[in-house]
N, C-alpha and C positions, 0 to 999 in steps of 0.2 A: 524098782520092785513093782510087779504088776499082778493083777488078778482079774478074773472074769467078774465084771460088774453086771449082774443079771438085771435086766430091765423088767420092772413090773408094769402091767397094763395100767394106764391112768384112765379110770372111768369117771371123769369129772367133766362138768360142762364148762370148758375153758376157752374153746375157740370162739371168740366173739365175732359176730357178723351182724351188720346193721340190717334191721328189718326194712321192708319196703312198703310203699303206699299202693293200695289197690287203686287202679286207674279210675274206677267209677266211684267208689264210696270213700276213698282215702281213709282207710281204717287206721286205728291207733298204731303208733310206732312201737315196735317190739324189738327186743334184743334177742336174737337167735343164737344160743350157745350150743354149738354142735358137739355131740359126743365123739371123742377121739381116743385113740390109743397110741402108744409109743410106736414110732416107725420101726418096722421089723428089721430095717437095715442095720440097726444098732444091737439087735438081739445077740447076746453072747459075745459081743465084740470085746477084744482084749484092751483094757483101759488101765491107766495108771491107778495104783492103789489109793493115792491121795484123793482121787476124784470121789471115791466112796466116802471119804471123811468129809469132803466138802458137801456132799449130798446130805449127810447127817447134820452138818453145821447149818445148812439152809433150813432143814426141818426144825431145828432147835430155835433158830432166829426168826421163823416165819411169823411169829406174833408181832414182830416189829414192822412187818409188811414190806419195808424198803431197807436195803442194806447198802452202805457206801463201799466203794472200792477200797478205801483205806482200811475199813474194818476187816475186809476180806484178806488184805495183805497182812494185817496184824495176826489174824488167825493162822495164816500160812507160816508165819515165823514161829508159832508154837509147835509145829509139827516136827517130828524127829528128822534128822539128816537122812537122806536116802529116800524119804517119802515126800517132803515138802517140795514145792515148785521152786526152781532155782532163780527164775527171774519173774517180774510182774507180768511180762508179756506171755509167759507160759500159761497164764490164767485165761487168755483169750480163747483158745480151743476148748478148754474145760467149760467156760461159760457158754460158748456157742453150743456145745453138746447138750447141756441142761436146758438151754433155750429151745433147741430143736425138739426135745422130748417133752416140752411144755411144763417142766418143773419150775422154771423161772421165766422172766422176760428180761432180755438184755440185748442191747445193740452196742457193738464195739466201735462207736463212731462219735467223735468230737465229745461234747459234754455228756452225752448219754452214757458213755462208757464209765462214768464216775459213780454210777449207782445201779443197783439190781433190784427189780421188783420180785419179791419172794412169794407173795400170795397172788397167784394168777386170777383166782376166782374173785378175790377182793377188788382187784383192778377192773375186772369185767363188770362187777356190780357197780363200780363207781360210774361207769358209762351208762349202765342200765338205769341207774337212778336219775341221771341227767335227762334221759328221754322217757321219763316215767309217764304213766297214763294221764291223759288230760283231766279227767274227772278227779282223779286223786290229787293232781297238782292244784286244781281249782279249790279243793277243800282245804288243803294244808298250806297253800302259798297265797292266800287271799290278799296279803299285803303287797304282793308283786303281780297282781292280776294283769296289769297292762304289759309288763315285761314278759310275762308268760305268754300272753296272746300273741305278741310279736314273735317270740321264739317259736311258738307252735305253728305260725303261719309262714315265716321266712327262714327259720333255722338260725337266726342271729341271736346268740346267747350273751347276755349281759353278765359281767362279772358279779354284780350284786345278786342276780338271780341264781347264778351257779353257787355262790357261797350259801345262799339261803337253802338251796336244795340239799347240799352236802351237810350243812349244819343240822337240818331236820333229821337226816339219817344217822348222824353222830357215829360214823365209822372210821374216824381218823383221816378222812379225805382232805379236810382243810389244812391239816398239819403238813401234808405232803402235796399240796395243790400244784406247786410249780413243777415238781417232778412228774406228777401224773399227767399234767397237760402237755408236757414235752413228749411223753411217750404216746399219748393219744394223737398228737400231731404227726409223730413219726409213723404211726400205724394208719394214718389217713382217716381217722375217725372224725376229726375236726381240723380247723385251720384258723389261725389268728388273722382276723380281718383288719383290726386296728387296735389301738391301746384299749384293753379291757373289753373287747368284743371278739367272740369266736363264732365261726360259722360251722354248724353241724348239718351236713348235707341231708341226712336221712329225715330231718324234721321239716324240710322245705316243702310246702304245698303250693307254691306259686306256679300258676300255669304259664307255659311258654307261649308268648304271643308271636308265633312264627311270621305272621303277615307284616309285623313291624320291621323285620329284617330282610324281607324278600325283594326290596327295591334297590339294594346296593349292588355295586359291581362285585361279583363273587367268583371264587374258584369253583371247580367241580367238587363233588363231595367224596371224601375219603371215608371208607367204611371198614370197621373191624367187626367181622361177623363171628358170632359164637353159636354153638349148638344150643346152649342155654346160657344166657347172659346173667351172671350173678350181679344183681343191681349194686352190690357193695363195691364192685370194681369201678363202676362209674362214679359213685359217691367219693371214693377215695382218690380217683383221678382228679376230680374237681378240687378236692381239698389239697392235693399235692400241688396242683397248678397254681393255687393261690399263694403258695409258699415259694414259687420260682422267682428269683430276683428279676426285676424289670417286667414281670407280668402283672398287669393291673386289671381289676374288675371294671368292665365297661359300665358306664353310668348313663342313665336316661332319666331326665327330670329328677336329678339328685338321688336316684335309687340305683343300687348295684344290680346289674342284670344277671342274677343267678336265680334259676327256676328249678322246679321239681325235676324236670327232664332235660334241662339245658343250662349252659353257663357261657357267658360272653366275656372275652378278655381282650384287653388292648395289648398287642405284642410290643416287644421292647423297642422297636423303631418308632413307636407312637403313630404309625401310619396304617399298619395292618391290624385287623381285628380277627380273633379266633373264636369260632363257635364250636362248642363241644355239645353233642346231643346224644340222647339215649332213646332207643326204641326197644321193642320186645326182645330183639336178638342182635342188635347192633349198637356200637358206639360210632357216632359220625363226627367228622371234622370238616369244617368249611372255613375258608378265609375270605374276608370281604374288606373293601375299602370304601370310605365315604366319597372320596374323589380320586380320579385317576384310574390306573389299572393295577391289578394284583400282580405282584412280582413273584415269579416261579421259584427263584432261589430262596426267598423268604418262606415260601410254602414248604420247600425241602427241609429247611431248618426247623420249622414248626413240627413237621412230621417226625423228625428225629427226636425232638423233645417229648412228644406224646408217646411215641413208640417205646422209648427207653422206660418211661414210667409204666406203660401197660405191661411190658414184659416182666417187670419187677412185681407188679400187682397180681398178674395172672398166676405167677408162681406160688402165691400164697394160698391158692385155692386148689383143693385136691381133685375136684371133678369138674368136667365141662367148662374149663376155663381157657382152653386153647382157642386161638382166634385165627381167622384167615383175612387177608386183605382183599378188598373189592372196591368198586367205584360206582358212583351215580352221577348222571349228568345234572346240570343246573335245573333243568325243567322238572326233575323229580320232586323238588321241594325238600328243604332241610327238615329232618324229623317229621316227615309226612305221616300223618296218622293212618293213611291208606297202606303203608308198609309196602311200597313198590320194591320189588326185589333188586338187590344190588347186582352189579355185573362183575363176575369174577375176572381175574387177570387173564385166564385162559381164553376168554372171548376176544381179547384184543389182538387177534392175529392178522387182521387186515387193516388197511388204512381207513376204511369206512365200513359200516355194517348197520343193519336195521336194529333198533333197540329191542332186545329180547324180552324186556320186562314190561313193555307197554302193551295194552290190548290192541287187537287188530285194527280197530277203527281210529287209533291214535298213534300209529307207528310213525317214527321219525328216524332220520339217519344220524348215526353217531360218527363223529370224526375222532379217531383214536387219539390223535395228537392233542386235540382240544380238551380231552378228559385227563390224559395221563401226564401231560407236561407239568402240571402243578405238583405232582407227587412223585414222579419217577423220572430219572435222568437216563434216557435211552440212548444207545449208541447210534451214530449215523448209519443209514442203510448200506453205504459203500465206503467204509473208512479207508480202504486201501487207495482210493482215488484222491484223498486229501493229502496235502503236504504242508509243512510248516518250515518256511525258509530253507527248503531242500533237505531238512534233517529227518531222521527216522522218527515219525510221529508216535509209533508204538513204544519205542524206547523212551522217548521224552514223556509220554503219558505215564509209563511205569515209574520213571524217576519222580514225576510230580506226585503220584499217589504215595510213594514211600516218604517223600518230604512232608506231605500233609499229615500222614499218619504219625510220623515222628514228632512234628512240631505241635500238632493239635491233640492227638490221642495219648501217645506215650508221655509227652510232657505233662498232660493233665494227670496221668497216673503218678508221675514224679511229684507234682504239687500236692496231690491228695496224700501221698506217703509223708511228705514233709509236714503237712498240716495235722496229721494224726499225732505227731510228737510235739510240734511247736506251733501254737496258734500264731497267725500273722501279727497280732498285737504285741507278741513277745520276741519276734525274730530279731529285731534290731538290737535289743538288749542282749540276747544270746550271742550275737555276732561280736558285739563290742566287748563281751566278756572273754573273747578269744583273740587277744591282740595280734598274735602271729598270723592268724587267718584274716582278720579285719584289715590289716594294713596292705594286703595283697589285692583287695577289691578296687575296682575302678570307680570313679566318681558317680557314673550313671547307675552302677550296681548299688552303691550305697544309698542313692536317692530312692531306688525301688524298695530297699529295706525300710527306709523311713516311711515311705508312702504306704507300705503294707498295713500299717495300723488302721487305715480307713479304706484301702483299695483291695486288701487281701493279696493273694499270690497270682492273680490272673495275668499280670504283665511280666512275670518271671520267665525268662527264656530257659531252655533246657540245660544250658551249660551252667548257669547260675544255680538252678535248682539242684543239679547233680552235686555241685560243690558244697552246697549247704547240707545236703543229706550226708555227704561223706565227712564233712568236717564238724558239723554241729550236732547232728542226731546221734544219740548214743544207744537208743533202744531198738533200732531197726535191726533185724537179723542180718548178720554179716554174710559175705560170700562164703561158700564152702571152704575155700582155701584160707579163710581167716583174715584176709586183708583186702583193702580196696585196690583197684587198678589192674588186677589180673583177669585174663579172659577165662570165663567159666567153661568147664568141660561138659560134654553131653551127660545128662543125668543129674547135674548139679542145679538144683532148682529152689534154693532159698530166695527170699525177697532180695537179698543183697546180690545174688547171682543175676537175677532179672534186671536189677538196677544197672549192673555192669553190661548186660547184653544190650540194653537200650543205648548206653553210651557207645558201645561198639557199632550199633546200627547207624547212629548219627555220624560217627567218624567215617563209616563206610560210604555214606552219602557224599561226604566232602571229596572222596577220591574220584567221584564221577562229575564234579562240578564243571570241569572244562567242556565236557560233551553234553552234560545234562541228560544222559541217556542210561538206561539200565537194561541189560539183557534179560530175556524172559526167564531163563533158568535161575538166575540170581534173584530176580524179583519173586519167583514162586517160593524159593527157599527162605528169603527174608520175610515175606508176608506170612508164611506158615509159622516162622519164629515169633513174629509180632502177635499172631493170634494166640499162640500158646502162652506168651508172656501176659497178654491181657486177661486170659482166662484165669491164670494163677493170681494175678494182682487183684482181680475182682473179688476173689475169696478173701484176700488180705484186707482190702480197703472197704469192701461192701458197696463199691460203686460199679457202674456198668460202662465198659469200654468197647465191647464187641459190636454193639449196635452202630456206634460211630465209625468203627473200623469197616464194617460192612458197607456203610453209606459211602465212604470214600472209595471203596473198591468198585462201586457202581456209578461213579461220576461219568458224565458224558465227555467225549473227546474234546468238544469245543470249549467247554468250561475248563477242562484240565490244561489246555494249551495256555489259557490266560493265567491260571493259577501257577502253572509251571514256571513262567517268567518271574513271578513274584517270589517263588521259593528259590529259584536260581539266584536272584539278587540277594535274598536273605542269606543263603548259604555262603555266597562269595564274601559278603560283608562280615559275616560272623566267623569265618574260618579261622582267622588269626586269634580272635577272642576265645574261641573254643580251645585251640591249642594251648594258649597261655593259661586259661582257667584250669584245664585238666592237669597242669603241672603242679597245682596246689596240693600238697600232701596233708594227710590227716595227722 
């Protein structure tokens, strides 16, 4: 039963965006809450009648500020048959809708999915109180004067100071502190630096000492240029990078190198360091090493990490948040206050050219390869002249790309889907509770299940992950045909259908193992299918797969030839395992 759920304009100050420092006077931090209205895309949209009842329920419970998923499920059970939602997973699109129109805040991801923030303004005020006016803080928090001074200078927020701020306001924030902080981290408003210390980027007034980092061996500068750069995007980028596993804050004289307009990280290999910087219209990225040379493949990986975050962040701003990619040579200076213009990709049409952004008396010649090699993987100028052991290099290249996309991107989607229902810490117990399935696993698979408690799912191959989804997960939407193992038809697009399509793509690769080559037409069809799958699964998991897929598509032929051999060996060794694993029935 459905009816038109008319959307009322929401004229409240709910869209929280962090204020920014004036470059000269560093004025007080403010919380800018933008006036917004419901998206007209939803106006008059036909929606389930039960959603109107949930909206009323949200309003009635708003005084509680935060609602648990369990309470929501209990309310659903009180609704009449024909109106109530049939499964708990049916709640996800409903919650997403009310999140989109700013009635609630909710993310259907991991632990965040277990509760809903009902009072958006209350949540925004919680952050507004944290970054309160300095004079006001000095007057009311005199017992925490030293902690406040440090927070006001560096953005490092001590838990005792946070508790004092919220206790002073007495709005129920302390009661819900853990939930509030998790949502603030998710939104990029702050990041946990260490136990009981959070970093709030918009409070940082530390000047970036660019000269201290100018003597290292460094890459060229990657620039993301905006018509108008919302400073919140940079702040949230830094906060998000702090949370990336194996990214550590670079330290100098026992102080973390995070500044008002820049942040320095140690990349996961512990050899490369990443500088993120902000100018008036750009976000800049540069990689440097203390010793040796900068590895271009590491730069490619870093760019993928940064770009994935930026795409997600820029989509949260309605205006002027689209960006273009450009470059600067090393001589330009990282976050140079003179704001030398970046060089757009369209300028790199010759092997060398005069720098267009330098004044006439300081012109120098740019070598295209020296700039772009760190960030882009370009094709050889005459690929037809290259051969690889006499085989079709184009076909081998296409085969390698399909193998990488399947093993790296589609398998990542599999693992994300699995983790949405079963956390890694619980997977071994779940499997042992299904003895018929458990006894069919190989010893090395069982070891992965045991190790998942502290390693997560990152080492699970695609065949094992598929088997776990098929045999252990009960909440994931089934294929349209109602059972696992059948090939989906065109137009059948449930999550289960796409899970089966990924299995079919992987099986199709094994058919080409002997030649390790894929025809162009087959590649185009399969790649298009992969893109469609990734787009749909992004909606389901809330993760981003298309950026990684695009990066694989643009790999250079030389690198692909090396990767190709690794994928070939992997497919040959796994082929029998895949066949035997896929025989396991639910």
